[in-house]
C-alpha positions, 0 to 999 in steps of 0.5 A, spaced: 256 167 845 256 163 839 256 166 832 249 165 832 248 170 838 245 170 845 238 171 843 236 164 845 239 165 852 236 172 853 229 169 850 229 164 856 231 169 861 225 174 859 220 168 859 222 166 866 221 174 868 214 175 864 211 168 866 214 165 872 215 171 876 209 174 874 205 168 876 209 168 883 208 176 884 200 175 883 200 169 888 204 173 893 199 179 892 193 175 893 195 169 898 199 173 903 194 178 905 189 173 905 193 168 910 194 174 915 187 176 915 185 169 916 190 168 922 187 175 925 180 173 924 181 167 927 183 170 934 177 174 934 172 169 932 175 165 938 173 171 943 166 171 940 160 169 944 152 170 944 153 177 947 159 179 944 158 178 936 164 179 931 161 184 927 162 186 920 165 193 922 170 189 926 171 184 921 173 190 916 177 194 921 181 187 922 183 187 915 190 188 912 192 196 912 194 199 906 201 202 907 203 209 905 207 206 899 202 201 897 200 204 890 208 205 889 209 198 889 203 197 884 206 203 879 213 200 880 210 193 878 207 196 871 213 200 870 218 194 870 213 190 866 213 196 861 221 196 861 221 189 859 216 188 854 219 195 850 227 194 851 227 187 850 221 186 845 226 184 839 229 178 843 222 176 846 216 178 841 211 174 845 213 178 851 207 184 850 202 178 849 204 175 856 204 182 859 197 183 856 194 176 859 197 178 866 194 185 866 187 182 864 188 177 870 191 182 875 185 187 874 181 182 877 186 180 882 187 187 884 180 188 885 178 182 889 185 184 893 183 191 895 175 190 896 176 184 900 183 183 903 185 191 905 181 196 909 178 202 904 184 207 902 183 214 903 181 218 897 186 223 895 186 228 889 191 228 883 192 231 876 196 225 873 201 219 875 206 224 876 213 222 875 211 215 873 209 219 866 216 221 865 219 215 867 215 211 862 217 216 857 225 215 858 224 208 858 221 209 851 227 212 848 231 207 851 227 202 848 229 204 841 236 204 842 236 197 846 232 194 841 237 196 835 243 194 839 240 187 840 239 186 833 246 189 831 250 185 837 246 179 839 243 176 833 246 174 826 242 180 822 248 184 821 253 179 819 248 176 814 247 183 811 254 184 810 255 177 807 249 178 802 252 185 800 260 185 800 261 177 799 256 174 795 255 177 788 248 174 788 246 178 794 243 172 797 245 167 803 248 161 799 254 159 802 253 163 808 254 158 813 260 155 810 263 162 811 262 162 819 266 156 819 274 156 821 277 150 817 282 146 820 287 141 817 286 134 820 293 132 818 295 138 823 293 134 829 298 130 833 297 122 831 294 121 838 289 126 838 285 126 832 278 126 833 276 120 828 282 115 827 279 112 821 276 119 818 278 120 810 277 127 811 282 132 810 279 138 813 274 139 819 270 145 820 269 149 827 263 153 829 267 160 829 267 166 825 273 167 821 278 172 823 
């Protein structure tokens, strides 16, 4: 990373995850069961005759079956999303907004999916969300440490504060950029490797933290 930090690269990755990946997941959850049901229903409709109608209960019976871990995948998706928007929120503050928009849309998509594309799920009693609650609590604690580390090591926050408090007596950022540049004497370049042959500058600055 450059002295400015890796925040831009991290932000781009989070944008891809929070926007692109969620759109692809929603599309897969809707279209994949629909395509399977359409293919299954198409084969049944070919067998339909006047005396053997393709009844509604048969259509429901041929819908996609809910797997044993179907709800596990739904919980896992939400927990992963919660992890991204809490652990890396310092790098991408818009992540919670994109998550909110995605969840509002996904509520309706899941309702459509479970009502029209899947067989009715068997009802079971449960007191709470089980181990997922402990996982979410653990992610919350990790998020505090992670955001502190992101601010400390991948941004210029700490170098700026150190410069203001220890280097500049006026306690402002005047001259901070120059303090992050290494100075190189132009005359030290070999004659055939000077960056600018006609330059009259005695020194050039390099984007690097001074040792």
